[in-house]
C-alpha positions as CSV (number, residue, x, y, z in Angstrom):
1,N,93.2,116.9,98.9
2,V,93.5,115.0,102.2
3,K,93.5,111.5,100.4
4,E,96.7,111.9,99.2
5,T,98.4,112.6,102.3
6,G,97.9,108.9,103.9
7,T,95.7,109.9,106.6
8,V,91.9,109.4,107.7
9,Q,90.2,112.1,109.6
10,L,87.9,111.5,112.3
11,V,85.4,114.6,113.1
12,D,83.2,115.1,116.1
13,Y,80.6,117.4,115.3
14,S,78.8,117.0,118.9
15,D,80.0,120.4,119.7
16,L,79.9,122.3,116.6
17,K,81.8,125.2,117.7
18,N,84.6,123.1,119.2
19,H,85.1,120.0,117.0
20,K,87.6,117.6,117.5
21,V,89.7,116.2,114.7
22,T,91.4,112.9,115.2
23,S,93.9,112.0,112.2
24,I,94.9,108.6,111.7
25,E,98.0,107.7,109.7
26,T,97.4,105.0,106.9
27,A,98.6,104.8,103.3
28,A,98.9,107.3,100.6
29,F,96.3,107.5,97.8
30,L,93.1,106.8,99.7
31,H,90.4,106.0,97.1
32,D,87.0,104.8,98.3
33,G,85.8,103.5,101.4
34,G,82.8,102.6,103.5
35,W,81.5,101.1,107.0
36,D,81.5,97.4,107.5
37,A,78.1,95.7,108.6
38,S,78.7,96.6,112.4
39,H,79.3,100.2,111.6
40,R,82.6,100.2,113.8
41,Y,84.9,99.9,111.1
42,F,85.8,101.8,108.1
43,M,87.6,100.4,105.3
44,T,89.2,102.3,102.6
45,A,91.6,101.3,99.7
46,A,94.8,102.7,99.0
47,N,94.9,101.9,95.4
48,Q,98.2,103.0,94.8
49,S,99.9,101.4,97.8
50,N,98.2,98.2,97.4
51,K,96.5,98.0,100.8
52,V,93.2,98.3,102.5
53,A,93.1,100.7,105.7
54,V,90.8,99.5,108.4
55,I,89.9,102.0,110.8
56,D,88.4,101.3,114.1
57,S,86.0,104.2,114.9
58,K,85.3,103.4,118.5
59,E,89.1,103.2,119.4
60,Q,90.1,106.0,116.9
61,K,92.8,104.1,115.6
62,L,94.0,101.9,112.6
63,A,93.0,98.6,113.3
64,A,94.7,96.8,110.5
65,L,96.5,98.0,107.1
66,V,95.9,94.8,104.6
67,E,98.4,94.2,102.1
68,T,96.2,93.3,98.5
69,G,97.1,92.4,95.2
70,K,97.5,95.2,92.6
71,I,95.4,98.3,93.0
72,P,92.6,97.2,95.2
73,H,89.3,98.6,94.3
74,P,86.7,96.7,96.2
75,G,83.7,99.5,96.4
76,R,80.9,99.1,98.8
77,G,79.7,96.1,97.7
78,A,82.6,94.4,99.6
79,N,82.7,93.3,103.1
80,F,85.1,91.2,104.9
81,V,83.9,88.4,107.3
82,D,86.6,87.0,109.9
83,K,85.5,83.5,111.1
């Protein structure tokens, strides 16, 4: 299962015969995730690594790896607002 590898994979399906896969190193044990309100950033919890990975889909890279308390499990009702 790819979630245990510590990578997030972005797949470009614009050309179905030649799709491009971009693998981004994050943290092991990815569990759940979702898009922020702008739909640019994808956040996913790495439960047993005690981190939340933030992927910048426009730049196709890891934007942040946020240390959290024990076993983060924010679900999709949680969004971070940086003021």
